[in-house]
C-alpha positions as CSV (number, residue, x, y, z in Angstrom):
1,M,84.4,5.5,-29.9
2,T,85.9,3.1,-27.3
3,N,86.0,-0.6,-27.7
4,N,83.4,-1.0,-25.0
5,D,81.2,1.6,-26.7
6,A,81.5,-0.4,-30.0
7,L,80.5,-3.6,-28.2
8,A,77.6,-1.9,-26.5
9,E,76.4,-0.5,-29.8
10,T,76.7,-4.0,-31.4
11,A,74.7,-5.5,-28.5
12,G,72.1,-2.8,-28.8
13,S,71.6,-3.0,-32.5
14,S,68.7,-5.5,-32.0
15,R,66.6,-2.5,-30.8
16,A,66.8,-0.8,-34.2
17,G,63.5,-0.6,-36.0
18,G,61.5,-1.5,-32.9
19,S,58.0,0.1,-32.5
20,K,58.7,1.2,-28.9
21,Q,61.6,3.0,-27.4
22,Q,62.9,0.8,-24.6
23,P,64.7,2.2,-21.6
24,K,68.5,2.0,-21.8
25,L,70.0,-0.6,-19.4
26,E,73.0,0.4,-17.4
27,I,75.5,-2.4,-18.1
28,T,78.8,-3.6,-16.7
29,E,81.5,-2.7,-19.2
30,K,83.8,-5.6,-18.2
31,V,83.4,-9.2,-17.6
32,R,84.6,-10.3,-14.1
33,V,86.8,-13.3,-13.7
34,L,87.6,-15.3,-10.5
35,C,91.2,-16.5,-10.7
36,L,92.6,-19.7,-9.0
37,H,96.4,-20.0,-8.5
38,G,98.6,-23.0,-8.9
39,Y,100.1,-25.4,-6.3
40,R,102.5,-23.6,-3.8
41,Q,101.3,-20.2,-5.1
42,N,98.8,-17.8,-3.5
43,G,96.5,-15.2,-4.8
44,D,98.9,-12.2,-4.5
45,A,101.8,-14.1,-6.1
46,F,99.6,-15.3,-9.0
47,K,98.3,-11.7,-9.5
48,N,101.8,-10.4,-9.8
49,K,102.8,-13.1,-12.3
50,L,99.9,-12.2,-14.5
51,G,100.7,-8.5,-14.7
52,S,101.3,-8.4,-18.5
53,F,98.3,-10.7,-19.2
54,R,96.0,-8.5,-17.1
55,K,97.2,-5.4,-19.0
56,F,96.4,-7.1,-22.3
57,A,92.9,-7.9,-21.3
58,S,92.2,-4.9,-19.1
59,K,89.8,-3.2,-21.5
60,Y,87.4,-6.1,-21.4
61,A,87.9,-8.0,-18.1
62,E,88.5,-7.5,-14.4
63,F,90.4,-10.2,-12.6
64,V,89.9,-11.1,-8.9
65,F,92.4,-13.4,-7.2
66,I,91.8,-15.5,-4.1
67,T,94.0,-17.8,-2.0
68,A,93.5,-21.5,-1.3
69,P,92.5,-22.2,2.3
70,Q,95.2,-24.9,2.9
71,V,98.9,-24.5,3.4
72,A,100.9,-26.8,1.1
73,A,103.0,-29.6,2.7
74,A,106.6,-28.8,3.3
75,L,109.0,-29.8,0.5
76,E,111.0,-31.9,2.9
77,S,109.6,-33.9,5.9
78,S,112.1,-32.2,8.2
79,A,111.1,-28.7,7.2
80,E,108.2,-26.5,8.3
81,P,105.4,-25.6,5.8
82,V,105.6,-22.1,4.3
83,P,102.4,-20.2,5.1
84,E,102.6,-18.4,1.7
85,Q,102.6,-21.7,-0.2
86,R,99.0,-22.8,-0.7
87,S,97.2,-25.8,-2.0
88,W,93.6,-26.4,-3.2
89,W,93.8,-30.1,-2.2
90,A,96.3,-32.9,-1.6
91,N,96.2,-36.1,-3.7
92,K,99.0,-38.0,-2.0
93,D,98.9,-39.8,1.4
94,D,101.7,-37.6,2.7
95,G,99.5,-34.5,2.3
96,S,101.3,-33.2,-0.8
97,F,100.1,-32.8,-4.4
98,K,101.4,-33.9,-7.8
99,G,99.5,-33.4,-11.0
100,T,100.5,-36.7,-12.5
101,N,99.4,-38.7,-9.6
102,K,96.6,-41.2,-10.4
103,G,94.0,-42.9,-8.2
104,G,94.8,-40.9,-5.0
105,P,92.7,-39.0,-2.5
106,A,91.5,-35.4,-2.6
107,F,92.2,-34.2,1.0
108,G,90.8,-30.8,1.6
109,F,88.9,-30.5,-1.7
110,Q,85.5,-29.8,-0.2
111,E,86.9,-27.0,2.0
112,S,88.4,-25.4,-1.1
113,L,85.2,-25.8,-3.1
114,R,83.3,-24.0,-0.3
115,C,86.0,-21.3,-0.4
116,V,85.5,-20.7,-4.1
117,E,81.8,-20.8,-3.8
118,E,81.8,-18.2,-1.1
119,A,84.1,-15.9,-3.2
120,W,81.8,-16.4,-6.2
121,S,78.8,-15.4,-4.1
122,T,80.3,-12.6,-1.9
123,Q,82.8,-11.0,-4.3
124,G,80.8,-11.3,-7.4
125,P,79.0,-11.2,-9.7
126,F,81.5,-13.1,-11.9
127,Q,81.1,-14.4,-15.4
128,G,84.2,-16.5,-15.8
129,L,86.9,-18.6,-14.1
130,L,90.7,-18.6,-14.7
131,G,93.2,-21.1,-13.4
132,F,96.8,-22.1,-13.7
133,S,98.1,-25.7,-13.1
134,Q,96.3,-27.1,-10.0
135,G,94.0,-24.0,-10.3
136,A,93.2,-24.9,-13.9
137,C,92.5,-28.5,-12.9
138,F,90.2,-27.1,-10.2
139,V,88.5,-24.9,-12.8
140,G,87.9,-27.9,-15.0
141,I,86.3,-29.8,-12.1
142,I,84.1,-26.8,-11.2
143,C,82.9,-26.6,-14.8
144,G,81.9,-30.3,-14.6
145,L,80.1,-29.8,-11.3
146,A,78.3,-26.8,-12.7
147,K,77.1,-28.8,-15.7
148,K,75.5,-31.2,-13.2
149,K,74.3,-28.4,-10.9
150,L,76.4,-29.8,-8.1
151,T,77.8,-26.4,-7.2
152,S,76.5,-22.9,-6.9
153,I,79.2,-21.6,-9.2
154,R,77.9,-21.0,-12.8
155,P,80.8,-20.0,-15.1
156,E,79.9,-18.7,-18.5
157,F,83.5,-19.2,-19.8
158,A,86.9,-20.3,-18.5
159,V,90.6,-19.9,-19.1
160,L,92.8,-22.9,-18.2
161,S,96.5,-22.6,-18.3
162,S,98.7,-25.8,-17.9
163,G,95.5,-27.6,-16.9
164,F,95.0,-31.3,-16.6
165,L,92.4,-33.9,-15.5
166,S,92.4,-34.7,-11.8
167,G,93.5,-38.2,-11.1
168,S,91.7,-38.3,-7.8
169,L,88.9,-41.0,-7.8
170,V,86.3,-38.7,-6.3
171,H,86.6,-36.3,-9.2
172,M,85.9,-38.8,-12.0
173,S,82.2,-38.0,-12.1
174,A,83.0,-34.3,-13.0
175,Y,84.2,-35.5,-16.4
176,E,81.2,-37.6,-17.4
177,E,79.6,-34.9,-19.5
178,A,81.1,-32.7,-22.2
179,I,81.1,-29.0,-21.3
180,S,79.8,-26.5,-23.8
181,I,80.9,-23.1,-22.4
182,P,83.6,-21.2,-24.3
183,T,87.1,-22.0,-23.0
184,L,90.7,-21.0,-23.7
185,H,93.3,-23.7,-23.0
186,I,96.9,-22.6,-22.8
187,Y,99.9,-25.0,-22.5
188,G,103.6,-25.2,-23.3
189,Q,105.3,-27.6,-25.7
190,T,108.2,-28.2,-23.3
191,D,106.2,-28.3,-20.0
192,E,107.8,-31.0,-17.9
193,I,105.6,-30.6,-14.9
194,I,102.3,-31.0,-16.8
195,P,103.1,-32.4,-20.2
196,K,101.0,-31.0,-23.0
197,D,99.2,-34.3,-23.6
198,M,97.7,-33.9,-20.2
199,S,96.4,-30.4,-21.1
200,E,95.1,-31.7,-24.4
201,S,93.1,-34.4,-22.5
202,L,91.5,-31.7,-20.4
203,A,90.7,-29.6,-23.5
204,A,89.0,-32.6,-25.1
205,H,86.3,-32.5,-22.5
206,F,85.1,-29.0,-23.7
207,K,83.0,-28.7,-26.9
208,N,83.8,-25.0,-27.5
209,A,87.6,-25.0,-26.8
210,E,90.2,-22.7,-28.2
211,V,93.8,-23.8,-27.8
212,L,96.8,-21.5,-27.4
213,E,100.0,-23.5,-27.5
214,H,103.4,-21.8,-26.8
215,S,107.0,-23.0,-27.1
216,G,107.8,-22.7,-23.4
217,G,107.3,-24.7,-20.2
218,H,105.2,-24.5,-17.1
219,Y,104.1,-20.9,-17.0
220,F,101.4,-18.6,-18.1
221,P,102.6,-16.9,-21.2
222,A,102.0,-13.2,-21.8
223,T,104.1,-11.9,-24.7
224,A,103.2,-9.9,-27.8
225,Q,102.8,-13.2,-29.6
226,Q,99.8,-14.2,-27.4
227,K,98.4,-10.7,-26.9
228,Q,95.9,-10.7,-29.7
229,T,94.5,-14.2,-28.8
230,F,93.8,-12.9,-25.2
231,I,92.2,-9.7,-26.6
232,N,90.0,-11.6,-29.0
233,F,88.9,-14.1,-26.4
234,F,87.9,-11.5,-23.8
235,Q,86.4,-9.2,-26.4
236,D,84.1,-12.0,-27.5
237,R,83.2,-12.9,-23.9
238,L,82.3,-9.2,-23.2
239,Q,80.2,-9.0,-26.4
240,E,78.3,-12.1,-25.4
241,F,77.8,-10.7,-21.9
242,L,76.4,-7.4,-23.3
243,E,74.1,-9.3,-25.7
244,H,72.8,-11.4,-22.7
245,Q,72.2,-8.2,-20.8
246,E,70.3,-6.8,-23.7
247,L,68.1,-9.9,-24.0
248,Q,67.3,-9.7,-20.3
249,Q,66.4,-6.0,-20.6
250,S,64.2,-6.7,-23.6
251,G,62.4,-9.5,-21.7
252,N,61.9,-7.3,-18.7
253,A,60.5,-4.5,-20.8
254,S,58.1,-6.9,-22.5
255,F,56.9,-8.2,-19.1
256,V,56.3,-4.6,-17.9
257,D,54.4,-3.8,-21.1
258,S,52.3,-7.0,-20.7
259,G,51.5,-6.1,-17.1
260,A,50.4,-2.6,-18.1
261,E,48.1,-4.1,-20.8
262,D,46.6,-6.4,-18.2
263,D,45.9,-3.5,-15.9
264,N,44.3,-1.5,-18.7
265,D,42.1,-4.5,-19.6
266,A,41.0,-4.8,-16.0
267,E,40.2,-1.1,-15.9
268,V,38.1,-1.3,-19.1
269,A,36.2,-4.3,-17.7
270,A,35.4,-2.4,-14.5
271,M,34.2,0.6,-16.4
272,T,32.0,-1.6,-18.6
273,A,30.5,-3.3,-15.6
274,E,29.6,0.1,-14.1
275,L,27.9,1.2,-17.3
276,D,25.9,-2.0,-17.4
277,E,24.7,-1.5,-13.8
278,S,23.7,2.1,-14.6
279,D,21.6,0.9,-17.5
C-alpha cells in the first residue's frame, strides 16, 4: 500500500458501518502549492534551488512556481536592471527593496497581488502557498488579506521561509487578525539579511504555527536533518485535504438522497390525489 493509499483509507474510514454504500469520490492524490520566490530571484531559479526539498515532499505535494511581474532595480544607479532579477514590490523611494526597511511605500504591490490571484485562479486549484524571503513576506500578507476576504486567494496552509512582517504602511492592516491556518515557518540562526527575530515576529501572527529553525543563514534548507519535518507537514496537509474531500462527498450524497426522497414523496402525493378523484 502506498502512502497516498494509506491516507485515502484513513480519510475514507468514516464510511465504515454506514447503512448506504456511497459512490467513491475520485480525489487528487497531492496537494498543490503555489510558490513565490525571493527578491532578485524568479520562478525558474527558485524552482531549481528547491530541488531537494521538492524531492522530499513529492509524494504528497506538487509545487508550481511563478515569477514576479516587476524587474528589480539595478544594484548600482549606473547599471542596467537585470531582467531575470524580479521583485514583488519596492519599499524604498529609489525603487529597490530591503526587508528591514520600515514605514516605506509598496510600489507595484497591487500589480503583483493581481498576478498571484490570476495564477491561483487559472493554474489551480491550489491548496497552499509557499514563499521565501520577500515571497514569504508576501505569503504572510496574502494570508492576512484572505482572513479579511480582501483577496480571491484562499490558502488552506502555508510555508514561509526566511519570512518577515512587511514594514510598508499599507500592509499594516493585513496583520490585525491572528491567522489560524496551519503554517510551517523556516529560518536560520545566522541569517544576516532577515534576522531570526523578524521571522519569529511573523510566526507569532499565526495560531497554528510550526517552526523549523536551522543553524545556517539566508537560504531554504533541504538536508536530511529537515527531511522528516517536511514529510510530516505535507503528509498532514494531504490527509486534511482528503478528509475535506470526503466530507464534501458525503454532503453531496446526502443532498442527492434527500432530493430523491422529495421526488418520491411528490409521486406518492400525486398517486393519492388520483385515487381520491376516482373515488
